[in-house]
C-alpha positions in Angstrom: -103.0 -9.0 -48.5 -103.1 -8.2 -44.8 -106.3 -6.3 -45.2 -108.1 -9.2 -46.9 -107.0 -11.5 -44.1 -108.1 -9.1 -41.4 -111.5 -8.7 -43.2 -111.8 -12.5 -43.5 -111.1 -13.0 -39.8 -113.5 -10.2 -38.9 -116.2 -11.7 -41.0 -115.5 -15.1 -39.5 -115.7 -13.8 -35.9 -118.9 -11.9 -36.7 -120.5 -15.0 -38.1 -119.5 -17.2 -35.2 -120.8 -14.6 -32.6 -124.0 -14.2 -34.5 -124.6 -17.9 -34.7 -123.9 -18.2 -30.9 -126.5 -15.6 -30.1 -129.2 -17.1 -32.3 -128.6 -20.7 -31.2 -129.2 -20.0 -27.5 -133.0 -20.0 -27.9 -134.9 -23.1 -26.9 -136.7 -24.6 -29.9 -140.1 -26.0 -29.0 -142.0 -28.5 -31.0 -145.5 -27.7 -32.3 -147.0 -30.0 -29.7 -145.2 -28.3 -26.9 -146.4 -24.9 -28.1 -150.0 -26.1 -28.3 -149.9 -27.7 -24.8 -148.4 -24.5 -23.3 -151.1 -22.4 -25.0 -153.9 -24.7 -23.7 -152.5 -24.4 -20.2 -152.4 -20.6 -20.4 -156.0 -20.5 -21.6 -157.1 -22.8 -18.8 -155.5 -20.6 -16.3 -157.1 -17.5 -17.8 -160.5 -19.2 -17.7 -160.0 -20.1 -14.0 -159.0 -16.5 -13.1 -162.1 -15.2 -15.0 -164.4 -17.6 -13.2 -163.0 -16.5 -9.9 -163.5 -12.9 -10.7 -167.1 -13.5 -11.8 -167.7 -15.5 -8.6 -166.4 -12.6 -6.5 -168.6 -10.2 -8.3 -171.7 -12.4 -7.8 -170.8 -12.7 -4.1 -170.4 -9.0 -3.8 -173.8 -8.4 -5.6 -175.7 -10.9 -3.4 -174.1 -9.6 -0.2 -175.4 -6.1 -0.9 -179.1 -7.2 -1.1 
């Protein structure tokens, strides 16, 4: 009887600790995910454009 109670308590504590770890993540809506992705792409495009501009400046300075 004692073993079954101990196993039950162990399983209960394991379940509670597991649910605590998985519930800490921040859930985002689909709209928030899309908005965040669009912002990241925009930043990447800006960085790429700056790199191209620097390369063009370097190429025209050499001539």
